[in-house]
Backbone as CSV, one residue per row, in Angstrom:
resi,resn,N_x,N_y,N_z,CA_x,CA_y,CA_z,C_x,C_y,C_z
1,MET,107.424,-158.835,-0.828,108.269,-158.533,0.328,108.587,-157.043,0.337
2,PRO,108.465,-156.369,1.495,108.792,-154.942,1.567,110.254,-154.714,1.225
3,GLU,110.544,-153.501,0.737,111.914,-153.194,0.389,112.768,-153.026,1.646
4,SER,114.049,-153.317,1.488,115.034,-153.085,2.530,115.840,-151.853,2.141
5,LEU,116.449,-151.216,3.126,117.260,-150.023,2.859,118.708,-150.342,3.178
6,LEU,119.549,-150.230,2.162,120.969,-150.535,2.292,121.757,-149.246,2.479
7,SER,122.498,-149.165,3.561,123.394,-148.034,3.749,124.517,-148.135,2.715
8,ALA,124.671,-147.099,1.913,125.625,-147.145,0.811,126.068,-145.739,0.447
9,GLU,127.115,-145.655,-0.358,127.569,-144.386,-0.923,127.369,-144.431,-2.431
10,PRO,126.962,-143.329,-3.054,126.810,-142.001,-2.474,125.479,-141.760,-1.755
11,THR,124.524,-142.678,-1.881,123.233,-142.524,-1.217,122.735,-143.888,-0.757
12,PRO,121.888,-143.946,0.263,121.269,-145.222,0.625,120.468,-145.762,-0.563
13,LEU,120.317,-147.077,-0.601,119.637,-147.721,-1.723,118.530,-148.640,-1.213
14,ALA,117.308,-148.381,-1.644,116.199,-149.278,-1.337,116.224,-150.432,-2.325
15,PHE,116.077,-151.666,-1.829,116.104,-152.822,-2.722,115.148,-153.891,-2.213
16,ASP,114.642,-154.668,-3.129,113.767,-155.794,-2.813,114.617,-157.061,-2.849
17,PRO,114.806,-157.743,-1.714,115.637,-158.952,-1.724,115.186,-159.999,-2.738
18,ASN,113.884,-160.042,-3.042,113.391,-161.002,-4.029,113.822,-160.653,-5.447
19,ARG,114.236,-159.421,-5.648,114.669,-158.956,-6.969,116.143,-158.551,-6.951
20,THR,116.874,-159.179,-6.049,118.292,-158.866,-5.878,119.108,-160.148,-5.938
21,ALA,120.280,-160.071,-6.551,121.190,-161.216,-6.621,122.533,-160.848,-6.026
22,LEU,123.092,-161.780,-5.257,124.471,-161.669,-4.797,125.341,-162.381,-5.822
23,VAL,126.255,-161.642,-6.440,127.130,-162.203,-7.476,128.553,-162.222,-6.932
24,ILE,129.104,-163.419,-6.779,130.438,-163.588,-6.193,131.407,-163.929,-7.319
25,ILE,132.330,-163.022,-7.560,133.194,-163.087,-8.738,134.531,-163.777,-8.443
26,ASP,134.760,-164.903,-9.089,136.094,-165.502,-9.258,136.882,-165.749,-7.972
27,MET,136.201,-166.209,-6.927,136.910,-166.530,-5.680,137.513,-167.933,-5.816
28,GLN,138.504,-168.017,-6.685,139.081,-169.291,-7.103,140.410,-169.585,-6.396
29,ARG,140.703,-170.863,-6.269,141.900,-171.284,-5.549,143.173,-170.697,-6.156
30,ASP,143.255,-170.665,-7.467,144.465,-170.191,-8.119,144.739,-168.719,-7.847
31,PHE,143.701,-167.957,-7.548,143.873,-166.534,-7.275,144.117,-166.243,-5.798
32,LEU,143.526,-167.062,-4.914,143.525,-166.719,-3.493,144.440,-167.543,-2.612
33,GLU,144.779,-168.744,-3.010,145.497,-169.621,-2.103,147.018,-169.543,-2.291
34,PRO,147.769,-169.644,-1.199,149.228,-169.728,-1.309,149.620,-170.903,-2.195
35,GLY,150.597,-170.686,-3.044,151.038,-171.728,-3.948,150.277,-171.763,-5.247
36,GLY,149.285,-170.898,-5.405,148.498,-170.864,-6.628,149.095,-169.955,-7.694
37,PHE,148.375,-169.809,-8.783,148.842,-169.031,-9.925,149.133,-167.581,-9.539
38,GLY,148.246,-166.986,-8.728,148.445,-165.593,-8.341,149.761,-165.376,-7.628
39,GLU,150.119,-166.299,-6.758,151.365,-166.167,-6.013,152.579,-166.387,-6.914
40,THR,152.450,-167.273,-7.901,153.583,-167.496,-8.806,153.918,-166.248,-9.608
41,LEU,152.958,-165.353,-9.745,153.199,-164.099,-10.466,153.845,-163.047,-9.571
42,GLY,154.079,-163.412,-8.301,154.724,-162.490,-7.382,153.769,-161.685,-6.533
43,ASN,152.488,-162.051,-6.534,151.495,-161.308,-5.775,151.392,-161.804,-4.336
44,ASP,150.995,-160.909,-3.443,150.726,-161.248,-2.049,149.266,-161.671,-1.957
45,VAL,149.010,-162.979,-1.957,147.628,-163.457,-1.986,146.892,-163.204,-0.687
46,SER,147.606,-162.866,0.385,146.909,-162.552,1.632,146.035,-161.318,1.482
47,LEU,146.364,-160.457,0.515,145.552,-159.268,0.271,144.171,-159.657,-0.255
48,LEU,144.081,-160.763,-0.988,142.777,-161.238,-1.455,142.066,-162.012,-0.356
49,GLN,142.834,-162.688,0.497,142.235,-163.438,1.599,141.408,-162.538,2.508
50,ALA,141.746,-161.254,2.541,141.023,-160.320,3.404,139.544,-160.244,3.058
51,ALA,139.180,-160.581,1.828,137.781,-160.510,1.404,136.998,-161.773,1.734
52,VAL,137.677,-162.845,2.117,136.999,-164.129,2.291,135.993,-164.090,3.436
53,GLY,136.408,-163.606,4.604,135.502,-163.545,5.750,134.265,-162.708,5.483
54,PRO,134.417,-161.468,4.994,133.247,-160.663,4.658,132.358,-161.302,3.589
55,CYS,132.969,-161.935,2.583,132.183,-162.639,1.556,131.361,-163.763,2.188
56,LYS,132.003,-164.488,3.087,131.316,-165.601,3.751,130.125,-165.089,4.556
57,ALA,130.290,-163.951,5.227,129.200,-163.364,6.008,128.067,-162.884,5.100
58,ALA,128.415,-162.223,4.005,127.401,-161.750,3.062,126.666,-162.923,2.422
59,LEU,127.411,-163.973,2.102,126.812,-165.158,1.496,125.830,-165.815,2.454
60,ALA,126.206,-165.942,3.710,125.303,-166.545,4.703,124.026,-165.725,4.855
61,ALA,124.173,-164.399,4.859,122.996,-163.530,4.998,122.088,-163.643,3.784
62,ALA,122.675,-163.656,2.599,121.876,-163.771,1.376,121.137,-165.105,1.333
63,ARG,121.829,-166.174,1.698,121.172,-167.490,1.720,120.031,-167.513,2.730
64,ALA,120.260,-166.950,3.907,119.230,-166.956,4.941,118.003,-166.158,4.531
65,ALA,118.218,-165.120,3.731,117.113,-164.283,3.274,116.452,-164.828,2.013
66,GLY,116.989,-165.914,1.464,116.403,-166.519,0.265,116.734,-165.796,-1.018
67,MET,117.797,-165.005,-1.015,118.196,-164.283,-2.223,118.875,-165.213,-3.223
68,LEU,118.807,-164.820,-4.490,119.535,-165.529,-5.533,121.030,-165.301,-5.346
69,VAL,121.811,-166.374,-5.376,123.269,-166.307,-5.278,123.861,-166.914,-6.543
70,ILE,124.775,-166.188,-7.163,125.429,-166.655,-8.392,126.938,-166.558,-8.204
71,HIS,127.650,-167.621,-8.555,129.110,-167.656,-8.474,129.682,-167.635,-9.893
72,THR,130.845,-167.007,-10.053,131.517,-167.063,-11.356,132.944,-167.583,-11.197
73,ARG,133.459,-168.128,-12.306,134.855,-168.552,-12.374,135.395,-168.119,-13.732
74,GLU,136.568,-167.489,-13.706,137.218,-167.163,-14.977,138.051,-168.358,-15.420
75,GLY,137.897,-168.742,-16.665,138.679,-169.858,-17.173,138.221,-170.247,-18.565
76,HIS,138.952,-171.162,-19.155,138.723,-171.523,-20.554,138.552,-173.028,-20.738
77,ARG,137.998,-173.369,-21.880,137.838,-174.772,-22.258,139.214,-175.445,-22.297
78,PRO,139.271,-176.735,-22.023,140.561,-177.428,-22.095,141.234,-177.317,-23.465
79,ASP,140.420,-177.208,-24.541,141.031,-177.066,-25.868,141.392,-175.612,-26.182
80,MET,141.027,-174.709,-25.302,141.355,-173.281,-25.394,140.816,-172.601,-26.647
81,MET,139.773,-173.183,-27.236,139.179,-172.570,-28.419,138.481,-171.250,-28.094
82,ASP,138.189,-171.014,-26.823,137.533,-169.767,-26.424,138.507,-168.759,-25.834
83,ALA,139.805,-169.012,-25.961,140.828,-168.127,-25.395,141.463,-167.305,-26.517
84,PRO,141.187,-166.003,-26.570,141.737,-165.170,-27.649,143.261,-165.148,-27.623
85,PRO,143.916,-165.216,-28.775,145.380,-165.188,-28.812,145.968,-163.979,-28.079
86,ALA,145.316,-162.823,-28.162,145.841,-161.625,-27.507,145.877,-161.785,-26.000
87,LYS,144.974,-162.603,-25.469,144.966,-162.871,-24.030,145.990,-163.945,-23.681
88,VAL,146.052,-164.987,-24.489,146.954,-166.111,-24.225,148.414,-165.680,-24.307
89,GLU,148.724,-164.766,-25.189,150.112,-164.395,-25.448,150.683,-163.401,-24.447
90,ARG,149.869,-162.931,-23.503,150.365,-161.986,-22.503,151.169,-162.704,-21.421
91,GLY,152.140,-162.012,-20.871,152.894,-162.537,-19.738,154.048,-163.446,-20.129
92,GLU,154.694,-163.979,-19.108,155.828,-164.876,-19.320,155.356,-166.172,-19.977
93,PRO,156.126,-166.706,-20.926,155.697,-167.924,-21.638,155.392,-169.107,-20.730
94,THR,156.031,-169.185,-19.568,155.810,-170.332,-18.685,154.614,-170.149,-17.751
95,THR,154.022,-168.953,-17.738,152.880,-168.701,-16.847,151.673,-168.187,-17.630
96,ARG,151.527,-168.652,-18.835,150.394,-168.235,-19.653,149.224,-169.200,-19.490
97,ILE,148.062,-168.769,-19.936,146.868,-169.606,-19.888,147.156,-170.943,-20.562
98,GLY,146.788,-172.026,-19.897,146.986,-173.361,-20.443,148.273,-174.018,-20.019
99,CYS,149.235,-173.222,-19.508,150.489,-173.808,-19.050,150.270,-174.572,-17.737
100,ALA,151.185,-175.469,-17.440,151.113,-176.203,-16.181,151.413,-175.247,-15.034
101,GLY,150.495,-175.179,-14.080,150.680,-174.342,-12.908,150.719,-175.176,-11.649
102,PRO,150.830,-174.547,-10.487,150.899,-175.282,-9.229,149.661,-176.119,-8.948
103,MET,148.503,-175.696,-9.494,147.247,-176.411,-9.256,146.612,-176.873,-10.567
104,GLY,147.455,-177.289,-11.499,146.952,-177.741,-12.787,147.143,-176.675,-13.851
105,ARG,146.605,-176.913,-15.018,146.750,-175.958,-16.118,146.102,-174.620,-15.741
106,ILE,146.789,-173.547,-16.014,146.375,-172.210,-15.588,145.110,-171.760,-16.304
107,LEU,144.112,-171.367,-15.519,142.835,-170.843,-16.017,142.137,-171.790,-16.988
108,ILE,142.210,-173.063,-16.689,141.534,-174.073,-17.505,140.452,-174.738,-16.658
109,ARG,139.265,-174.809,-17.216,138.126,-175.379,-16.498,138.373,-176.843,-16.147
110,GLY,137.989,-177.194,-14.944,138.157,-178.564,-14.478,139.428,-178.797,-13.699
111,GLU,140.381,-177.868,-13.770,141.618,-178.010,-13.014,141.378,-177.594,-11.559
112,ALA,142.223,-178.092,-10.669,142.039,-177.811,-9.241,142.069,-176.318,-8.942
113,GLY,142.973,-175.593,-9.570,143.091,-174.170,-9.315,141.925,-173.352,-9.804
114,HIS,141.172,-173.906,-10.738,140.022,-173.199,-11.304,138.836,-173.200,-10.352
115,ASP,138.832,-174.091,-9.390,137.669,-174.259,-8.518,137.582,-173.133,-7.489
116,ILE,136.377,-172.938,-6.965,136.112,-171.942,-5.943,136.640,-172.442,-4.599
117,ILE,137.168,-171.527,-3.784,137.733,-171.905,-2.487,136.672,-172.561,-1.603
118,ALA,137.116,-173.423,-0.714,136.195,-174.212,0.106,135.294,-173.339,0.971
119,GLU,135.817,-172.221,1.482,135.028,-171.366,2.370,133.800,-170.779,1.692
120,LEU,133.832,-170.653,0.365,132.739,-170.028,-0.370,132.139,-170.963,-1.409
121,HIS,132.331,-172.256,-1.204,131.896,-173.202,-2.222,130.393,-173.118,-2.426
122,PRO,129.931,-173.168,-3.670,128.501,-173.046,-3.948,127.678,-174.134,-3.264
123,ALA,126.526,-173.747,-2.772,125.580,-174.710,-2.221,124.816,-175.362,-3.366
124,GLU,124.207,-176.482,-3.079,123.423,-177.167,-4.100,122.343,-176.229,-4.632
125,GLY,122.265,-176.140,-5.947,121.255,-175.301,-6.587,121.717,-173.898,-6.914
126,GLU,122.866,-173.483,-6.373,123.378,-172.151,-6.702,124.140,-172.206,-8.024
127,PRO,123.744,-171.385,-9.004,124.401,-171.457,-10.307,125.845,-170.983,-10.272
128,VAL,126.664,-171.665,-11.067,128.069,-171.290,-11.238,128.283,-170.994,-12.718
129,LEU,128.733,-169.780,-13.013,128.968,-169.369,-14.394,130.459,-169.440,-14.708
130,ASP,130.817,-170.190,-15.731,132.192,-170.208,-16.212,132.309,-169.186,-17.325
131,LYS,133.111,-168.164,-17.102,133.221,-167.058,-18.044,134.608,-167.023,-18.678
132,PRO,134.689,-166.752,-19.977,135.991,-166.710,-20.636,136.670,-165.350,-20.564
133,GLY,135.948,-164.340,-20.066,136.499,-162.998,-20.004,136.461,-162.436,-18.602
134,LYS,136.639,-161.139,-18.502,136.659,-160.477,-17.202,135.242,-160.248,-16.677
135,GLY,134.353,-159.760,-17.521,132.997,-159.466,-17.093,132.126,-160.709,-17.038
136,ALA,131.193,-160.729,-16.064,130.329,-161.900,-15.891,129.230,-161.988,-16.938
137,PHE,128.995,-160.920,-17.686,127.968,-160.949,-18.724,128.512,-161.436,-20.072
138,TYR,129.814,-161.303,-20.272,130.406,-161.618,-21.575,130.406,-163.122,-21.839
139,GLN,129.731,-163.523,-22.921,129.701,-164.911,-23.371,129.185,-165.875,-22.287
140,THR,128.232,-165.403,-21.464,127.573,-166.270,-20.485,126.070,-166.056,-20.584
141,ASP,125.314,-166.866,-19.845,123.862,-166.683,-19.824,123.407,-165.963,-18.554
142,LEU,124.299,-165.139,-17.974,123.945,-164.402,-16.764,122.723,-163.517,-16.979
143,GLU,122.708,-162.752,-18.051,121.596,-161.826,-18.249,120.270,-162.574,-18.384
144,LEU,120.275,-163.687,-19.069,119.060,-164.492,-19.209,118.587,-164.978,-17.843
145,MET,119.499,-165.431,-17.023,119.152,-165.907,-15.681,118.543,-164.786,-14.841
146,LEU,119.142,-163.601,-14.924,118.636,-162.469,-14.153,117.253,-162.043,-14.638
147,LYS,117.061,-162.003,-15.942,115.763,-161.622,-16.502,114.694,-162.627,-16.098
148,ASN,115.029,-163.896,-16.130,114.059,-164.937,-15.777,113.616,-164.843,-14.315
149,ARG,114.484,-164.313,-13.466,114.161,-164.179,-12.043,113.661,-162.784,-11.674
150,GLY,113.582,-161.893,-12.648,113.110,-160.541,-12.375,114.056,-159.729,-11.524
151,ILE,115.354,-159.979,-11.662,116.351,-159.298,-10.833,116.556,-157.857,-11.305
152,GLU,116.646,-156.946,-10.332,116.857,-155.525,-10.612,118.163,-154.993,-10.022
153,THR,118.620,-155.606,-8.926,119.785,-155.111,-8.195,120.827,-156.210,-8.068
154,LEU,122.088,-155.863,-8.294,123.197,-156.801,-8.167,124.117,-156.342,-7.048
155,LEU,124.367,-157.221,-6.101,125.345,-156.992,-5.043,126.586,-157.791,-5.431
156,VAL,127.665,-157.097,-5.733,128.815,-157.744,-6.353,129.984,-157.831,-5.374
157,CYS,130.546,-159.042,-5.260,131.704,-159.334,-4.408,132.780,-159.971,-5.284
158,GLY,133.976,-160.117,-4.721,134.966,-160.949,-5.388,136.257,-160.254,-5.739
159,VAL,136.988,-160.881,-6.671,138.311,-160.394,-7.052,138.447,-160.376,-8.589
160,THR,139.320,-159.514,-9.042,139.865,-158.394,-8.302,138.987,-157.171,-8.514
161,THR,139.060,-156.239,-7.541,138.166,-155.085,-7.559,138.230,-154.337,-8.870
162,GLU,139.448,-154.066,-9.342,139.620,-153.181,-10.488,139.483,-153.887,-11.833
163,VAL,139.410,-155.212,-11.821,139.340,-155.932,-13.095,137.976,-156.615,-13.244
164,CYS,137.820,-157.814,-12.732,136.587,-158.564,-12.996,135.375,-157.991,-12.277
165,VAL,135.570,-157.484,-11.048,134.448,-156.859,-10.338,134.028,-155.591,-11.059
166,HIS,134.984,-154.744,-11.376,134.681,-153.485,-12.066,134.003,-153.736,-13.399
167,THR,134.543,-154.663,-14.173,133.981,-154.946,-15.493,132.545,-155.422,-15.379
168,THR,132.278,-156.301,-14.423,130.916,-156.817,-14.238,129.956,-155.701,-13.838
169,ILE,130.378,-154.817,-12.951,129.513,-153.714,-12.534,129.245,-152.768,-13.702
170,ARG,130.258,-152.486,-14.484,130.061,-151.633,-15.656,129.089,-152.289,-16.649
171,GLU,129.282,-153.576,-16.889,128.379,-154.299,-17.800,126.951,-154.276,-17.269
172,GLY,126.799,-154.515,-15.972,125.472,-154.527,-15.376,124.805,-153.173,-15.442
173,ASN,125.562,-152.124,-15.161,125.035,-150.766,-15.229,124.530,-150.451,-16.630
174,ASP,125.299,-150.824,-17.640,124.883,-150.562,-19.026,123.615,-151.315,-19.401
175,ARG,123.332,-152.402,-18.702,122.136,-153.192,-18.992,120.945,-152.805,-18.106
176,GLY,121.119,-151.772,-17.310,120.004,-151.267,-16.523,119.876,-151.805,-15.118
177,TYR,120.860,-152.563,-14.648,120.819,-153.076,-13.279,121.403,-152.049,-12.312
178,ARG,120.867,-152.008,-11.121,121.447,-151.209,-10.047,122.535,-152.071,-9.408
179,CYS,123.766,-151.605,-9.484,124.913,-152.426,-9.078,125.587,-151.844,-7.848
180,VAL,125.864,-152.725,-6.896,126.492,-152.336,-5.639,127.743,-153.179,-5.426
181,ALA,128.866,-152.520,-5.220,130.080,-153.227,-4.803,130.093,-153.289,-3.284
182,LEU,130.193,-154.484,-2.728,130.360,-154.637,-1.289,131.865,-154.547,-1.017
183,ALA,132.294,-153.396,-0.542,133.719,-153.047,-0.537,134.601,-154.053,0.187
184,ASP,134.189,-154.473,1.387,135.034,-155.388,2.150,134.987,-156.812,1.613
185,CYS,134.057,-157.079,0.718,133.942,-158.389,0.069,134.714,-158.430,-1.245
186,CYS,135.388,-157.347,-1.582,136.208,-157.268,-2.789,137.661,-157.044,-2.381
187,ALA,138.590,-157.390,-3.250,140.001,-157.199,-2.924,140.827,-157.190,-4.195
188,SER,142.046,-156.696,-4.045,142.992,-156.619,-5.157,144.385,-156.949,-4.644
189,TYR,145.258,-157.375,-5.544,146.665,-157.536,-5.195,147.328,-156.173,-4.985
190,PHE,146.646,-155.115,-5.426,147.172,-153.755,-5.347,146.191,-152.898,-4.556
191,PRO,146.445,-152.645,-3.279,145.495,-151.911,-2.441,145.045,-150.583,-3.025
192,GLU,145.949,-149.872,-3.685,145.568,-148.586,-4.270,144.554,-148.775,-5.396
193,PHE,144.697,-149.838,-6.173,143.721,-150.115,-7.227,142.352,-150.402,-6.615
194,HIS,142.338,-151.142,-5.515,141.084,-151.442,-4.816,140.411,-150.147,-4.374
195,ARG,141.169,-149.278,-3.727,140.604,-148.024,-3.225,140.072,-147.147,-4.357
196,VAL,140.892,-146.955,-5.367,140.487,-146.091,-6.474,139.339,-146.712,-7.269
197,GLY,139.362,-148.048,-7.418,138.271,-148.716,-8.130,136.929,-148.453,-7.478
198,LEU,136.884,-148.498,-6.151,135.640,-148.228,-5.429,135.255,-146.763,-5.556
199,GLU,136.233,-145.868,-5.500,135.945,-144.438,-5.656,135.333,-144.148,-7.025
200,MET,135.817,-144.820,-8.046,135.300,-144.604,-9.406,133.839,-145.002,-9.517
201,ILE,133.463,-146.088,-8.870,132.076,-146.569,-8.954,131.098,-145.541,-8.408
202,LYS,131.417,-144.964,-7.259,130.470,-144.084,-6.568,130.648,-142.608,-6.893
203,ALA,131.634,-142.257,-7.724,131.898,-140.857,-8.044,130.732,-140.235,-8.804
204,GLN,130.656,-138.911,-8.758,129.682,-138.140,-9.528,128.245,-138.620,-9.289
205,GLY,127.922,-138.832,-8.014,126.567,-139.245,-7.692,126.273,-140.699,-7.968
206,GLY,127.327,-141.510,-8.063,127.138,-142.932,-8.358,127.058,-143.158,-9.854
207,ILE,128.124,-142.786,-10.554,128.074,-142.761,-12.012,127.780,-144.136,-12.616
208,PHE,128.232,-145.196,-11.953,127.781,-146.513,-12.437,127.529,-147.498,-11.314
209,GLY,127.280,-146.965,-10.105,126.898,-147.869,-9.037,127.020,-147.266,-7.653
210,TRP,126.866,-148.145,-6.672,126.950,-147.802,-5.259,128.059,-148.630,-4.614
211,VAL,128.517,-148.173,-3.456,129.489,-148.924,-2.668,128.927,-149.099,-1.262
212,SER,128.939,-150.333,-0.786,128.416,-150.628,0.546,129.345,-151.651,1.196
213,SER,128.824,-152.431,2.148,129.663,-153.380,2.883,128.848,-154.593,3.307
214,SER,129.545,-155.617,3.757,128.852,-156.818,4.225,128.017,-156.516,5.467
215,SER,128.541,-155.709,6.374,127.790,-155.394,7.593,126.527,-154.603,7.279
216,ALA,126.607,-153.712,6.301,125.417,-152.958,5.901,124.375,-153.882,5.283
217,LEU,124.824,-154.857,4.493,123.892,-155.810,3.901,123.213,-156.641,4.986
218,ILE,123.995,-157.124,5.932,123.437,-157.937,7.018,122.409,-157.131,7.803
219,ALA,122.724,-155.859,8.066,121.780,-154.998,8.786,120.508,-154.787,7.972
220,ALA,120.658,-154.573,6.681,119.494,-154.333,5.824,118.607,-155.559,5.721
221,LEU,119.205,-156.739,5.786,118.437,-157.990,5.664,117.998,-158.536,7.018
222,GLY,118.277,-157.809,8.084,118.034,-158.330,9.430,116.685,-158.958,9.642
223,ASN,115.626,-158.255,9.323,114.261,-158.796,9.536,113.996,-160.003,8.651
224,LYS,114.517,-159.980,7.416,114.299,-161.088,6.496,115.025,-162.340,6.985
225,ILE,116.230,-162.145,7.547,116.998,-163.274,8.042,116.299,-163.894,9.256
226,ARG,115.827,-163.057,10.149,115.164,-163.573,11.351,113.856,-164.276,11.029
227,ALA,113.205,-163.830,9.932,111.927,-164.416,9.550,112.082,-165.693,8.747
228,ALA,113.293,-165.907,8.226,113.510,-167.076,7.361,113.467,-168.388,8.152
């Protein structure tokens, strides 16, 4: 398949959709929905909701073009054997990992809050990675999956921009992947962190990635989508 050209900063990026993956980070109910864990911490979850529509558009375009789509969820085993004490002990004792939350035990796999929101729910055959840390490469088989598919470019969406999205892009960059943050498909509880996080990615000539948007992706995939 001929390469597509993605409008991005600091420079446009040529990419082969067959060697590109859309990675959607942690769009989970507990983080995005009113009444979930994120809101119990005092956060305005509507700030994360802003990324849902653009993510949905990017996801539809990627599916139509036949691109690999990978979803991630942050969370731990029910026995919490994979949850480091330094992580578990942070925060208020009643809102720590494993405690009872509005949608089940906080950040525990299998609980209602751990699941991906309905608007972005994985389609049949789309892999879902359960990760115990912030980055999608840490203690998962993401890299093996990407190598097996010959993936070279990662288009990264999700929450939060400055934590799990940033960590995944940094990890991917260190492993030789060309990483792109789709800005409107990412969000943070702290708008300034979102803005600065994106600036850091593309600074100094794209020190560890590119920044683009859902509309730019849709435009770049236009011919592939129409041909699908």
